[in-house]
KEVEX-106229 format. One record per residue (C-alpha): residue in one letter; x, y, z. Coordinates in steps of 0.5 Angstrom, whole numbers, plus 500, padded with zeros to 3 digits. Each point is the difference from the previous one (the first is absolute). Layout:
<atoms>
AXYZ
...
</atoms>
This chain:
<atoms>
M612366814
G499496493
S501506496
S507502503
E502492499
E498501493
L504507499
R506496503
E499494495
T500505494
L506504503
V504494500
A498498493
M502506497
E507500504
R501493497
Q498503493
I504506501
D506495502
R499496493
L500506496
R506502503
T503493499
D498500493
N503507499
A507498503
H500494495
A498504494
T506505502
L505494501
L498497493
I501507497
D507501503
A502493498
L497501493
E504507499
A506496503
L499494494
L500505495
C506504502
E504494500
E498493498
E506496502
G505498505
E501504506
H495505498
F495495502
A501501507
G496506500
V494496497
F501494505
G500505506
A494503498
L496494498
R503497507
D495504504
V494498496
F501492499
A505499506
F505495497
S506498502
Q504498493
A499503493
V502497493
V499504493
L501495494
A500503493
E500496493
R507500498
E503505495
T503495496
G494496499
G499493503
G495497504
D502501507
L499507504
E506503503
C500503507
V501508499
A499502507
A499496507
E500501508
P505496501
A504503495
A504493499
L494498496
C502505494
D502497493
T497493502
L496497495
W493497501
T496495496
V493502497
G495495501
R492501499
F499504506
F505505498
R498501493
K493501503
V503506505
L504503494
D493500496
G497505505
R498495506
V501502507
A500494505
A501499507
T502493503
F501496506
D505495498
N504500493
S503493500
G495497495
F503506495
E505498495
E504506501
W501499507
Q502493499
T506503496
H501506504
P507503501
G499500508
G504506503
G496499507
L493499497
S495495501
S495497496
E495500506
Q500507501
P494504499
A501504494
L496506496
Y502500492
L499506496
P501501493
M505505499
R504504494
V507501500
R502505494
N497497494
R500493503
R495496504
G501498507
V498497506
M500503507
I500495506
L499503507
L501494506
R498500507
R504495505
Q498493500
G495499505
E497507500
A493501497
G499501493
F498506496
D492501500
R495503495
S502507502
H507499498
V498497493
S495505499
L506506501
A505496496
R495500494
K499507501
F508501500
A501495494
L495504496
L503507502
A507497498
S497497493
H497507498
A506504502
F505496496
A495499494
A500508500
R507500500
Y502496494
A494502496
H504506497
Q505495497
S494496497
E497506497
V506503496
E501493497
S492500498
Q501507497
R506498496
L496493497
R494504498
S504506497
L503494496
M494497498
Q497507498
R506501495
L499493497
E493501499
D501507496
T504496495
Q497496494
A505495502
A497499506
L493498497
A504494496
H503498506
R494500504
V497495495
N505494503
H501502507
D497500506
Q498507503
L501499507
T507497500
N502502493
L502493499
P498496493
N493498501
R497493499
S500500492
C506503499
I504495504
E496494497
D502503493
T507501502
A501493503
Q496497494
R505503495
I506498504
L498493501
S498499492
D507501499
P503493501
G507502497
N503505505
G501494505
E500505506
T497497507
L493503502
A496499506
L493503502
A499503507
F493501503
I500505506
D494501505
L500504506
D498497506
D494503504
F500506496
K492501501
Q502501507
V504506498
N494503496
D495498506
A504503506
Y502506496
S497502494
H501498492
L504506499
M505497505
G500494497
D501503493
A506503503
L503494503
L499497493
Q504505497
A505499505
V500493499
A501501492
R506504501
R503495504
I499495496
R503504494
A506502504
N502493502
V500496493
R504501494
E499505494
T499494496
D494497504
I493502498
V496502506
G492501500
R494501504
I494496497
S495501506
G499503507
D506498504
E502495495
F507501496
V504496495
I507500498
L503496494
F507499502
R505499494
G507498499
F501497507
Q506495500
D496494503
A494498505
A505501506
D501507497
L493502499
W498497507
R505505503
M497506497
A493498502
E502499507
R504507500
L494503497
K495497506
A505502505
Q499508497
L493499500
G499498507
L504507503
P495505503
Y497505495
L499508503
I494503497
D497506502
G503500507
L498493501
E505494500
L496494496
Q503493500
A498496494
T503493498
A499497493
S499493498
I504498493
G499494495
I504498495
A499496493
L506498496
H500500492
P499495497
E500495506
H494503502
G497503494
V501503493
D495505500
Y499506504
D493498503
T502493502
L506503503
R496506504
R495494502
N506496503
A503506503
D494502503
T499493503
A507500503
M498506503
Y494498504
K505494502
A505505503
K494504503
S497494504
A506497502
T503507503
K498507498
G506503497
S503494497
V502498493
A498493497
C502497493
F495497496
D500492500
E495495497
E498498507
M497508501
G497498493
R496494503
A499504506
A497506496
R495495496
A498497507
R499507503
V495502494
L497493501
L499502507
E497506498
R495497496
R498495505
L499505505
H496504496
R495494498
A500498508
V497507501
R495499495
K498493502
G501502508
E505495501
F502503507
R498497507
C501501507
A504495505
F499502507
Q505499505
P497500507
K502505506
I500496506
D498502507
L505497505
A496500506
T495495496
M504498494
R494501496
P500505494
V497507501
G502503493
F503498493
E505503495
A497500493
L506498495
V499500493
R501494496
W500499492
V496494498
D501499493
G496496495
D504494501
G498500507
R508502502
V500504506
H505506499
Q503503507
P501508500
G507500499
A499497493
F496506497
I499506505
D506504498
A498499493
A493502501
G502506503
E504502494
F495498495
G495504503
I495495503
L502500507
N494504502
R495496496
I503493504
A499504507
E493501498
F499492499
V503499507
I494505503
E495496496
D502493502
V501502507
V493503500
D497493497
Q504496505
M498503506
S493496501
F504494499
L505501505
D495503505
T497493500
H506497502
F504505504
G494505503
M498507498
G505503504
T506499496
H503506496
F503500493
S507503498
V501503493
N507502498
V501507496
S507502498
A503507501
R500501493
Q492499500
T499504506
A503506496
D495499494
A494504502
G496496494
F501494503
M499502507
E493503498
S498493497
L503496506
I496505505
A494499496
R500492500
L501500507
G494505501
A496495496
A502494504
K494498505
Q505500506
P506505498
D502500508
R502493499
F506502495
V507502502
V504504494
E508498501
V505505498
T507500501
E504506504
D501503493
A493502499
F500505505
V507504498
S496505495
G495501505
T494500495
F498493502
Q499502507
S497507499
R495498495
T499493499
L500497507
P495505503
R495497494
L502493502
K499501507
D493503499
L498493497
G502497506
V506497496
S506498504
V508502498
S506495501
I507502499
D503494497
D507497500
F502505505
G507501501
T502499493
G500507498
Y504506504
S495503504
S502501507
L496498506
A500507502
T496502493
L495494501
A497505505
D498504494
V496494496
T493499501
A498493500
D497494504
E505494499
L507499499
K503494497
V507498502
D504498494
R502493500
S507502500
F499502508
I497494501
S504494497
G504497505
I498505505
H501495506
Q508501499
R500507498
P501505506
R500506496
S494498496
Q496499506
S502507503
I498503494
L493496500
R499502507
M501508498
I495499494
E495496505
S501506505
L499506495
A494496496
G497499507
A500507501
L498502494
G494495500
M502496494
T499492500
V507497499
V500493495
A506496500
E501498492
G504494498
V499495506
E503494497
T503496506
G497498507
E506503503
E498507497
L493499503
D502498507
Y504506500
L494504498
L496497505
G505500506
A504506499
S495505496
S494504501
I498498492
R494496500
L499500492
A504496495
Q500497493
G505496497
F501493497
H501497507
F492501500
S498499493
R503502493
P495505495
L495495498
F493500496
P494501504
A498492499
Q507498502
L500504506
V494496502
S502493497
E507500503
G498501507
R506503503
L496506503
H496495504
Q505497503
P501500508
L504506503
A505495503
A502497493
V501507497
A503503505
S505495501
G502500493
L498492499
S501498493
L493499497
P498495494
G502504493
D503506504
Q507499497
G498499493
R495506501
L506505502
V505498494
A494501495
A498507503
R508502499
</atoms>
């Protein structure tokens, strides 16, 4: 009898497996049909065949295909849609669409928080519809396909996201193959031209003064030419030096290859040369840096118009080897003689103006002024002081308690770095963290944080017990740095109780998959917990959260602030709580600052861990004990009563 039951169960399992295989095969067939329809015709009513094939896979009610405009500009235009009334409408491109355009597939329950939906053209669509976003190429333009279900219907699940990734990847490869031939013809022409030049004696002389990659004048040639022109004070023509730097060029080399990066530099050089006058001198001085010596312009306004026009042209997409790359350039300008009478001074000041433009808005133009000069000198001073601070170990941790709302007692502490300089002044992270990253010393500062946490554990244990845990923050850039993560794992492993550590990372750390596949298992082996920090500020949907392996989820303050008065935030928080609970994650409310926010969490949510200024600002260990707020009775903290010195502490912390 038993063997008969086992046989029956085996047959049922086999039938289920066969059904799954049939479903997978049917989906694969439908995706291929959709891909064939897409490659035959890409726009307008011909997308109907694509929609028809995909509808059987994804069960959507409406669909929109958006593409970059052929005339340029920052918006996307609707080239196909069901309903057709949405065709030719324009959609704003925000941070979310940029991620999809760069190749990300995403599923969302609610789109109201995205900039794109706050200004979308309507047409019967609602930001509260579940949506699936696919990167899509329309001819030689990047685009986005949005599949939407009706409001109130179930959202797209992980299987839909997986199928969408496969379809988007197949489409990308198909289009790359389609346009590769055009790029190959152009590449052969350039190689032939270079070969002919190298076969002549004139080419040898030319190479002495020109950059071999872009064929522009090189650093020494530009310097000699500029000095010769500047040394002739009698010609009276107007002169200015522009310093151009490509934004995030390293990402092209890292994401594709150095060959692709070289091709982009060549395209940029051609575009610069094509958009200045014959009298202007263009050169490449290093890497992704170019200079232009503008000559004979009418006035500063005329120069500014030329620079703005060049900036706009450099920001248009580049089609290289079948791939469309987006690049921008920051431009700094120094005028002669106001900002320097020799080449070195003009180049240095134009370089300073370029960094000012880049720090304000990448892909912008700035003209040098004395304030920039003072800022540049201050930056040099800050770099020198930070390097000295690293040598002397001037970094310490302030600790912000993580509170158990059931007892109003701390169960953990988040370690936040402070720079205490030689004069005893305490500098907040905002004053030096970004600069430390640029100066290449951020990882060393992170090592100080780990060391200080280990040193302070016994003191804090004496006053708050040995059951507390300690959180340290690791940036997404650091999680991608294999050397740093090796060092971090080694330091945590050397600690006496590594299982009391929590590594806080943002959602972006999980985007590449390297952190989750390689680093996370090693942290788990040590007993170290992982927390997703600032959840909700990135663009991961609740559906894709299921793909992330973490122990804790910290809801960003933007959701907690005024939550007692914001029904939409309350709904989102409930969804986060539900999904996190199903995935076994502990939820922490960040940035609790008022009694009303705390009362809502206590009365209307299942969240039982929180941190924020309502309980305590980040404090040094001795202050945590001496100020005593963490030892106040439950009623005093929960009711939001103002404690002695509380207001002053909040102002100082900000």
